[in-house]
Steps between C-alpha positions, in 0.01 A plus 500: 500500500355843462122464498316762711228321693258786440467389140548126487226456239628758252552339162834494323465665160768447233654822368764570234854503631556869572789709378767503767709808423827512681503128588857365489564131438719360776688248291421197713367322193165342420343276761626145433234272355238774465239436232228758571573866416448797732138615523317766703158531659300754697355428844394716798549808280871419458720324247681170547764314298549125483724252322784751521797335330734802463581706810498880477561799723306824450641821656282766662743783570425802722538863409879557518437806718355280776687174441636346820749262340306205645352232275243227565438190290125424509407131473126440435326189629284234341607159628778479236217434253396858426621852583290786635675750277311812609366461856829349620722633223471827311263661754756437775788619280325823403422576866865443594626718214268779618689487834836538327585129502598326177285190452536205266223249431639150465301282261658170593453170322204288605403137516300400194119499520231368263474687172126566513342739747233247604760238592715759675203633701413147613858423602535827697178446693609148593844623608369783718243272662765241583749752637234670711388167650857401582580838653200495733655226713793603719599133510526488121860459390609801296797505262814639656664804336778270382246269337333797333835630373584165343220549248574864422823476304371691192339771710806549722712525184265772374522688830880480502511628142275792598736602781799466269339717232402775743846513656661495156293799386487673838683809373263541206196465726645713784489211747732414785590132434513442875139618545313249285224318688213273405132476587283202409140388535393143580703290255704813435568518874625139483733602218616809692592291803657229283716763330642598840539144628669377182808679631626611161609833359147633448423553867255786568582796725155455657198271466127563485280189535127562454266207579764236441575179694621549856683173569816529710834519320869491573590869489832611350722677752492817289135476394355835388210686664167336422145638482212249529127564454210254503131496591385282790222363277739398221382146416839383376779621726355639824416176678836344579671754722755768429822300499666714235467814711614312809802366310606854404455618859692208644787580264487862623438629151267798434138403428169684493177298507146621420214260576178653369169383644338471157603512138499142377759402243612698196392847614805666343416850384126436475310769694318327786328611819734283710812638667708264285475770234751693711782252441658713226522816709639292788760348267614842377515635857712199594730568206521866605589397856800313355601796285411353162237755395739795517807540284822397671720789608 
């Protein structure tokens, strides 16, 4: 779910699948039962992928002279139906690499959508309208993180494979395997949290959750530091409290929370007049506070 509210009426325009130099297949196999092939479209001045059936990881490596040894897996959003590959993917990765942080865009497998753009557009509008209506009511029952995780087996497998690949090639990419974190947006934030809560070998060194669900969770005793950012006018996830942040605090685990007055949903790296645009600088300052922006001594 990565639609910026400032441009809800922008049309989705089909585009040729772009060259993706440097993309590495993760080896998690084709999506079971998939019939429709991967396609791309342009919207809001950015590019989106859908019907992703083969997961890939694309590195964006910093200048070796300024590399910190820290890496971040970037998980774009899109409701597990599409991926905001630039605004929540490569644009974020390039900005991190410019700060000396190795970044890797995870193009994870998606649920299948209609083959034609007209049918897909209709289905997306209906989905967003339904989710927005449900999220407006605090009394509305929201899926628990465990319920969300149950339907994310392919995506969690892709995330685990991404961590394994980065740690396997850490020497080649000048990365400390103990300093690999993950930042996700909307559905990508769900996947980021699910990766941590799955309790397997892929666990991130730190988490960044940008306009994702905020339902309370059972926090692992050794949960990593977590950064959370959301706009108060987010129509999907800002109306049911901040249980996730409270869970982290109750477990006495490090958490930083930014609640922006305005910004809507899906602001990502789009330049806006709202203070939500400052989330990236705040995230990097938070990383610096923990010592991840500078090379380890």
